[in-house]
N, C-alpha and C positions, 0 to 999 in steps of 0.2 A: 506198159511194156514198151520197150524201145529196142530197135535193132542196133547194129554197130555204128551207124552213121549218126545216131542220136535222134532220129525222127520217130514219131509215135506211129505204131502199127496197131490198128484196131483189131482186137481179138474176135470181134463179132462181125464176120463178113456179111455184107448185104449187097450182092451184085446188082439187084434191081434198083438200088438207090443211085448207083453211078450211071446206070443206063437211062433211067427215066427221071431221076431227081426227086422221086417220091416213093413211098411204100406202094407195093403192088396191091391191087384190089383182091379181096378174098375170092378165090375160085378162078378169077381171070376171065370169065366169059361175060358177054354183054347182057345176058338175061338174069344176072345175079340180083339186080335191083328188084325186079318183079317177084322173083323167087323169095327174096328176103321179106318183101311186104306180105306175101301170102303166108310164109312160114311164121312171121311175127304175129299175124292175125290169128292163125290157128293156135299157136302156143299161148297167146294171150287169152283166147277163149277157154282153152283147157285149164289154164291157171285159175281163172275165175270160177270154173265149174268145180274145181277141187277145193278152193278156199271159201266159197260162198256159204256153205252150211255153218261153218264156224263164225263167220261174220253175221249171219242171220241170227244165230243163238245169242251172240254178244249184244246185238242191237235189241233183241227182245228182252234180255235181262236189264239192259240200260233203261229201256222204256218202262219196265216193271218197277224199277227203283223210284220213278217219279210218281207213281200212283200211291194212294193211301193204303190199300190192301194189296199184298203181294200175291201174284198169280203163280209164280214159280219159286221153288225152294233152292234151286241151283241149276247148274249146267245140265246135268243128266235128267233132271225133272223137266226142264224146258224141252229137251230133245224128245223125251218120252211122250210128253203131252202133245207136242207138235205132230209126231208120227202117228199117235193114236187118233188125233182129231182130223188130220189132213193127209195121212199116208206118208210114205217115205219122201215123196216129192214135195211135201209141205215144207221141207227144209230148203227148197229151192224157189219158194214164192218170191217173186220180184226179180228173179235172175235175168229175165229177158231184157229188162230196162238197162241193167248194168252191162250186159253183153253188147248192146247197141253202141254204147260209148267206148267200152274197153277194147273191143276188137280193132276198130280203126286206130285207136291210140297206140296199141301194141304193134300194129302193122307198120307205122311210120317211125317208130322209135329207132 
C-alpha cells in the first residue's frame, strides 16, 4: 500500500514498536514471569496426567513384543488386565518419576 507521496504505509499499526523499539510483553505486568512459570508447570503436569495411560499401554505392548510368549492380545486387553490386576490407577504406575522431570521442563519453556 502506498499513499500519494509514494511512501509505504504499514497497514498493521504497532504503536508499541515505535515507543519501545520492541514488541510489548504479554500482559504488561512485572509478575508475568513467575505466573508463566507456575502456569507452565501446572499445564505440563496436567498434560502428562492425561497422556500417561496411553504411553503406559504403548510401552507395555512394546515390551510384550520382545518376550517369547505374548501376555496381551491388544490395546484393550492390556488396559483390561492392568485395571483388573492393579486397579484403575495401575495405568498410572511410574507417573511420579515422569512428573518430577516434566513439570520443571514445562515451567521454563
